[in-house]
C-alpha positions in Angstrom: 10.0 24.1 -13.8 7.2 22.7 -12.3 5.7 18.5 -12.6 2.7 17.1 -13.7 1.6 13.7 -13.9 -1.3 12.8 -15.5 -2.9 10.0 -13.6 -6.5 10.0 -15.2 -4.9 6.5 -17.9 -4.0 5.1 -15.5 -5.9 2.0 -13.8 -5.6 1.7 -10.1 -4.9 -2.0 -9.8 -2.3 -1.7 -12.3 -1.3 2.1 -10.3 -1.0 0.1 -7.4 1.3 -3.0 -8.2 3.5 -0.9 -10.1 4.5 1.5 -6.6 4.4 -0.9 -5.0 7.1 -3.1 -7.7 9.2 0.2 -6.9 9.0 0.0 -3.6 10.2 -2.9 -3.1 13.6 -1.8 -5.7 13.8 0.9 -3.2 13.8 -0.9 -0.1 16.1 -3.4 -2.0 18.5 -0.8 -3.3 18.2 0.6 0.5 20.1 -2.4 1.6 23.6 -1.9 0.1 23.6 2.2 1.3 26.3 2.7 3.7 24.5 4.6 6.5 27.5 7.1 6.6 25.7 8.3 3.7 22.9 9.9 5.4 21.4 11.9 2.5 21.6 9.1 0.9 19.3 7.2 3.4 16.7 10.1 3.8 16.1 10.8 0.2 14.9 6.5 -0.3 13.4 6.8 3.2 11.6 9.9 1.3 10.9 8.5 -2.0 9.4 5.0 -0.5 7.0 7.0 1.7 6.6 9.0 -0.7 4.9 6.1 -2.8 3.8 4.2 0.2 1.5 7.2 0.6 0.2 7.1 -2.9 -0.1 3.8 -3.6 -2.6 4.3 -0.1 -5.8 5.9 -0.9 -5.9 3.1 -4.0 -5.7 0.3 -1.9 -8.6 1.7 0.0 -10.6 2.3 -3.1 -10.2 -0.7 -4.6 -11.4 -2.1 -1.3 -14.7 0.5 -1.9 -14.8 -1.4 -5.4 -15.0 -4.7 -3.8 -18.2 -3.8 -1.7 -19.9 -1.9 -4.6 -19.5 -5.4 -6.8 -21.1 -7.4 -4.2 -23.7 -5.4 -3.8 -24.7 -5.3 -7.4 -23.8 -9.4 -7.1 -26.3 -10.1 -3.9 -27.8 -6.9 -3.5 -26.4 -6.7 0.2 -23.9 -4.0 1.2 -21.1 -4.7 3.2 -18.9 -1.9 3.6 -19.0 -2.0 8.1 -17.3 -5.9 7.2 -15.4 -5.3 4.8 -13.2 -2.0 6.1 -12.8 -3.8 9.8 -12.0 -6.8 8.1 -9.7 -5.0 6.5 -8.2 -3.2 9.5 -8.4 -6.2 12.1 -5.7 -7.5 9.2 -4.0 -4.4 9.6 -3.7 -5.0 13.5 -3.2 -8.4 13.2 -0.2 -7.4 11.1 1.2 -4.9 13.8 1.1 -7.8 16.2 2.5 -10.5 14.6 5.2 -8.0 13.2 6.1 -6.5 16.6 6.6 -10.2 17.7 8.5 -11.1 14.9 11.0 -8.2 15.5 11.1 -9.2 19.2 12.5 -12.9 18.1 15.0 -11.6 14.9 16.6 -9.6 17.1 17.0 -11.6 19.9 17.9 -14.5 17.1 20.8 -11.9 15.9 22.0 -11.7 19.5 20.7 -7.7 20.1 21.1 -5.8 23.8 19.3 -2.8 24.4 21.5 -0.1 25.8 24.2 -1.8 25.3 26.6 0.7 23.6 28.2 -1.7 20.7 25.7 -4.2 18.5 26.9 -8.0 17.7 27.1 -8.0 13.5 24.1 -10.3 13.6 22.1 -7.8 14.9 23.7 -5.1 13.1 22.6 -7.3 9.9 19.3 -8.8 11.5 18.8 -4.3 11.9 19.5 -3.6 8.8 17.7 -7.0 7.1 14.6 -5.8 9.1 14.8 -2.2 7.4 15.6 -3.1 4.1 15.0 -6.8 2.5 12.0 -7.6 4.5 9.7 -4.9 4.1 10.6 -5.2 0.5 9.7 -9.4 0.5 6.3 -8.5 2.1 6.2 -5.7 -0.6 6.7 -8.4 -3.2 4.2 -10.4 -2.3 1.8 -7.9 -2.1 2.3 -7.8 -5.2 1.8 -11.2 -6.0 -2.1 -11.2 -4.1 -2.7 -8.3 -6.1 -2.7 -11.0 -9.1 -5.4 -12.7 -7.3 -7.4 -9.4 -7.4 -9.9 -8.8 -11.0 -11.8 -5.6 -10.8 -9.3 -4.0 -12.8 -10.5 -0.4 -14.3 -11.9 -2.1 -17.7 -13.6 -4.6 -15.8 -15.7 -1.9 -13.4 -16.4 -0.3 -16.6 -18.0 -3.4 -17.7 -20.3 -4.0 -14.7 -21.1 0.0 -14.9 -22.5 -0.8 -18.1 -24.5 -3.5 -17.0 -25.8 -1.3 -14.3 -26.0 2.1 -15.1 -26.1 3.8 -12.3 -24.8 1.9 -10.0 -20.9 3.1 -9.5 -20.7 6.6 -9.3 -19.7 9.0 -11.6 -16.7 10.5 -11.2 -16.7 13.9 -9.3 -15.8 16.9 -11.6 -16.6 20.8 -10.8 -19.2 20.8 -13.6 -21.0 17.9 -11.3 -20.7 18.8 -8.1 -24.7 19.1 -6.5 -25.2 22.8 -6.0 -27.5 24.2 -3.3 -29.8 26.6 -4.6 -30.0 30.2 -3.6 -32.0 30.9 -1.1 
């Protein structure tokens, strides 16, 4: 049996929010799964990561839409600034996240190399893998409500400035090399 999902009619903004919503729910559910239930733990990890991998191209595509709209508005193409700012934010988030993990583990009395950990440390570890990422994912959905470039608005902009936004690439409109 073959499973196919039609994504042609899914707005990328709505698709991104939906993916993040499903990911958040799975992360919250993950908190209640017993660590001894290894098959369910593995299944949830795979599902969460597949959803994240599916949403990542949508996020980068929305950045490209911002660049295109800004070029249409101002006449300047700011792709370098937009993408480098996004990468800086990712690096800053990794740095803050790493420090936060250390602080929370210290707060939970985690002892590195110990054969057993305090209950508070085990609870912090569980929260770091489940509830806290779920809360951050939900906050991302809230932040995305400020993003207004859905597919309908982009289509209207393409009508206002024909040819500015590239048409989707299909086998029929791919450039062809001349026969030599």
